[in-house]
Every structure is written in structure tokens, then in C-alpha cells.
Steps between C-alpha positions, in 0.01 A plus 500: 500500500779745587670416173184590302464832682867584444467414130192725474673795669810487281321431172538801263259383229241768429679778691502735202134432428409590857692826486341581165150425632557733795675785315319501164165641620680780685702600193192483276310722747783754480498482119121551487531791741765671286295450184191644670694801631648558154164481326339723764777759462478489121123544503525788747770673296301462179182636661692800632660550158162488324348743748798732470488516120123552500518780756778664301269511198214641709734763643592628154138488381496206256132465399531120461535450876259764629223241546496188714503250211797665329685531829445130583613398151815708536581354843441143383697545177802603707451247782633204303513237774156554659252236383132594450588863548200649323253272678617564853662844491324763708610862461415800712616852415401784730609852574695541824327764704534430868765228525247240616569164334242234572560131439468375145312190388568252222267326256281232660508206260291280729201725435530688171204722588694657787746754367645765729398856422802680362551833332709584198557869462813604307475841666574850383833674441708560814304248710669225699352162417518162674475179295455160658498169316414154629516174308429147620745225399541134585809373683726270299536253789204567730602247763874567524713787620345843510219383271348328803536809721371771268161636597262382234145540378245219496628387160856459628634816337704773663489872434779702344459871563685799366459868578619807316454872548567772249424860420330581172703720270381857450359576160 
């Protein structure tokens, strides 16, 4: 009996497999986390880029972006990495008067009839404007890394938000 126990304790068969089985899930979790962070950062940067280019065109008075549909199209055309941008993008543009900034809502895809009331007013010359954009996107790996910890809607999407402020050019 002692001989069998000793043989079991000093047997090295399967040692690498055991180490692999223990370490592999941890390394895959780290990989998924880095991919999710990279995709999240890319989507956020693209949304901010799209909002920045659209607000630049509003600031100089481009008539193509002075309505909500044109503004959304311009943001989505420049936000390359944001999927379903036109369907889930919510834009609010308001004049800054008193410095009071309330919370901003996103599109509710669970109930399409509920859409938050937003305003889109490109403003007049020499007015300071605030633009807020929110788009809902799905995590790449919803159960791993930060994809599991992001606050999500009922459909499993998380909100990307971007804010910009600008002053309209005098005419």
C-alpha cells in the first residue's frame, strides 16, 4: 500500500495538463478583458470623433447638419466602429443658459414607444451650446472581463455617452 501511494505522489504524468487546465481559463479571461476594453475604447473614441466633427459643422453653419436627421447622419458617418448607430443614437442639443445640466437618457429598445424627450436647437450666433449623444452597444464578451461589469439595459447593451460644448460663430 505504501508503495502505491509513493508511486502516485512521484508520478509526473499529466502534470502539464493540470497546469494548463488551471492557468488557461485565467489567461483567456485576461485576453477577453483586454479585447473588451479595446473595443470599448475604440467605440468611445469614434463616438466622440463623430460628435466633434458634427458640432464643428454646426458651429460654422453648415445647413446639412442644422436638423436632427442630418446631424445624426454626420455623427454616424464619422463614428466608424459603432454598430447600429442610426437606430440607437440619441442626440440632445440645447443652449446653455444657467449651467444646470440634468441627467441624459438613452434610447429604450425594450419599448420602442418610449423615447426620451430631447431638444435639438442649433442656436443663434454667439450662443454657447451643449450637445450630448448616447448610443447603446452590445459588449463583445458579455460574460467576461469588464463586459460582465458594465451597467446594461434590459437587452444586455451598455451606453456610450459623449458631450461637447461650443459657441456658434458670429455671422
